[in-house]
C-alpha atoms as one frame of an Amber mdcrd trajectory, in Angstrom:
protein
 -31.031 -11.741  18.988 -29.273 -12.861  22.154 -26.009 -14.685  21.468 -24.392
 -16.753  24.222 -20.674 -17.344  23.736 -18.039 -19.438  25.476 -14.488 -20.484
  24.740 -11.298 -21.657  26.316  -7.870 -20.032  26.342  -7.368 -20.877  22.642
 -10.284 -18.705  21.615 -10.049 -15.868  24.108  -8.638 -13.351  21.633 -11.286
 -14.317  19.101 -13.953 -13.982  21.802 -13.089 -10.325  22.316 -13.347  -9.653
  18.584 -16.572 -11.620  18.272 -18.286  -9.862  21.163 -17.559  -6.482  19.599
 -18.610  -7.657  16.120 -21.896  -9.134  17.300 -22.711  -6.138  19.498 -22.071
  -3.772  16.596 -24.435  -5.921  14.495 -27.173  -5.251  17.063 -27.078  -8.518
  18.995 -27.143  -8.832  22.760 -24.019 -10.798  23.664 -23.685 -12.820  26.865
 -20.162 -14.034  27.607 -19.959 -17.252  29.614 -16.200 -17.187  29.951 -13.464
 -17.383  30.582 -12.868 -13.885  31.947  -9.100 -14.030  31.512  -6.306 -16.036
  29.948  -5.400 -19.280  31.684  -3.427 -21.713  29.507  -4.734 -24.700  31.457
  -8.379 -23.701  31.805 -11.159 -26.222  31.259 -13.778 -25.398  28.611 -16.639
 -27.791  29.560 -18.309 -25.590  32.193 -18.045 -22.467  30.010 -19.626 -24.235
  27.032 -22.268 -26.029  29.093 -23.294 -22.739  30.707 -23.637 -21.067  27.310
 -25.637 -24.023  25.963 -27.930 -24.095  29.010 -28.567 -20.377  28.597 -29.545
 -20.864  24.929 -32.068 -23.562  25.848 -33.407 -21.538  28.773 -33.872 -18.465
  26.556 -35.482 -20.417  23.733 -37.904 -22.083  26.151 -38.825 -18.606  27.457
 -39.518 -17.386  23.922 -36.321 -15.350  23.621 -34.629 -15.557  20.226 -31.188
 -16.931  21.125 -28.299 -18.909  19.678 -24.912 -19.980  21.010 -21.327 -19.837
  19.799 -18.647 -21.992  21.412 -15.073 -22.292  20.266 -11.686 -23.572  21.255
  -8.598 -24.909  19.530 -10.416 -27.431  17.324 -14.030 -26.827  18.331 -14.532
 -30.555  18.876 -14.504 -30.640  22.673 -16.620 -27.516  22.865 -19.235 -29.057
  20.564 -19.266 -32.233  22.638 -19.686 -30.243  25.866 -22.558 -28.171  24.444
 -24.299 -31.280  23.114 -24.452 -32.724  26.645 -27.187 -30.162  27.417 -30.708
 -31.434  26.822 -32.246 -29.530  23.926 -28.984 -28.405  22.349 -28.101 -29.227
  18.780 -24.502 -28.027  18.461 -22.840 -28.241  15.060 -19.115 -28.157  14.360
 -18.693 -25.735  11.478 -15.655 -25.462   9.234 -16.924 -23.604   6.149 -19.800
 -21.466   4.912 -21.799 -24.456   3.713 -21.700 -26.272   7.053 -22.696 -23.037
   8.824 -25.698 -22.620   6.526 -26.756 -26.280   6.629 -26.464 -26.452  10.419
 -29.370 -24.007  10.598 -31.269 -24.994   7.414 -31.357 -28.752   7.963 -30.571
 -29.309  11.640 -32.031 -26.216  13.289 -28.769 -26.131  15.250 -28.971 -23.692
  18.128 -25.235 -23.684  18.918 -22.293 -23.396  16.547 -18.813 -24.667  17.403
 -15.689 -23.460  15.620 -12.013 -24.279  15.950 -10.298 -20.974  16.674  -6.921
 -22.441  15.691  -8.323 -23.826  12.441  -9.533 -20.573  10.856  -8.699 -16.922
  10.561 -10.776 -14.530  12.634 -12.364 -13.278   9.425 -13.372 -16.791   8.309
 -14.813 -17.729  11.683 -16.716 -14.444  11.925 -18.200 -15.075   8.479 -19.314
 -18.596   9.494 -21.009 -17.176  12.585 -22.734 -14.413  10.622 -24.104 -16.984
   8.155 -25.241 -19.259  10.989 -27.082 -16.444  12.761 -28.750 -15.160   9.587
 -29.867 -18.539   8.211 -33.356 -19.713   9.172 -34.424 -23.304   9.708 -36.052
 -24.590   6.507 -39.053 -26.178   8.256 -38.873 -28.864   5.574 -40.867 -31.905
   6.753 -37.967 -34.368   6.601 -35.805 -32.119   8.782 -38.612 -31.449  11.260
 -39.196 -35.220  11.481 -35.530 -35.983  12.122 -35.161 -33.319  14.796 -38.292
 -34.679  16.493 -36.678 -38.125  16.510 -33.585 -36.710  18.219 -35.756 -35.002
  20.828 -37.714 -38.220  21.355 -34.490 -40.142  21.930 -33.254 -37.501  24.389
 -36.510 -37.788  26.336 -37.102 -41.539  26.213 -33.941 -43.321  25.072 -35.861
 -44.657  22.075 -37.288 -43.614  18.709 -40.645 -45.311  18.189 -40.627 -47.648
  15.214 -36.967 -47.016  14.363 -35.349 -50.048  16.019 -33.004 -48.217  18.339
 -30.895 -50.795  20.123 -31.719 -51.131  23.795
């Protein structure tokens, strides 16, 4: 699987570990930055580029997921979710990593590098990558509603405020 990763200065050390871990597990890793430590860097472009690459790969039939992280993971998740077609989930334990894939078919995971040990965060990512989407009808229906809203600004029959 191709894994697109991005971070900010808070996750740079973790990024190095993660790239090696994922490569050793047989994944193709694409690093979207940053290339070096800058304590005042801005994460949005890094995370947006990783998210865009996930969507582009998935649309081309390439099996791909994304991993974004920073101090809390919140801003990185928000940035990734600005990309049409991305479903980025903030993950803070094994259950949320598993459910992000099972129920939400999340294609990007966001983790707070300052909130977890490297071992914990690596475990969350491994679970996320390994877990398939359940294809359960209720989850498929809900994801379709999100995609419909992204495309049209409405969800037919669901009374979305205009």
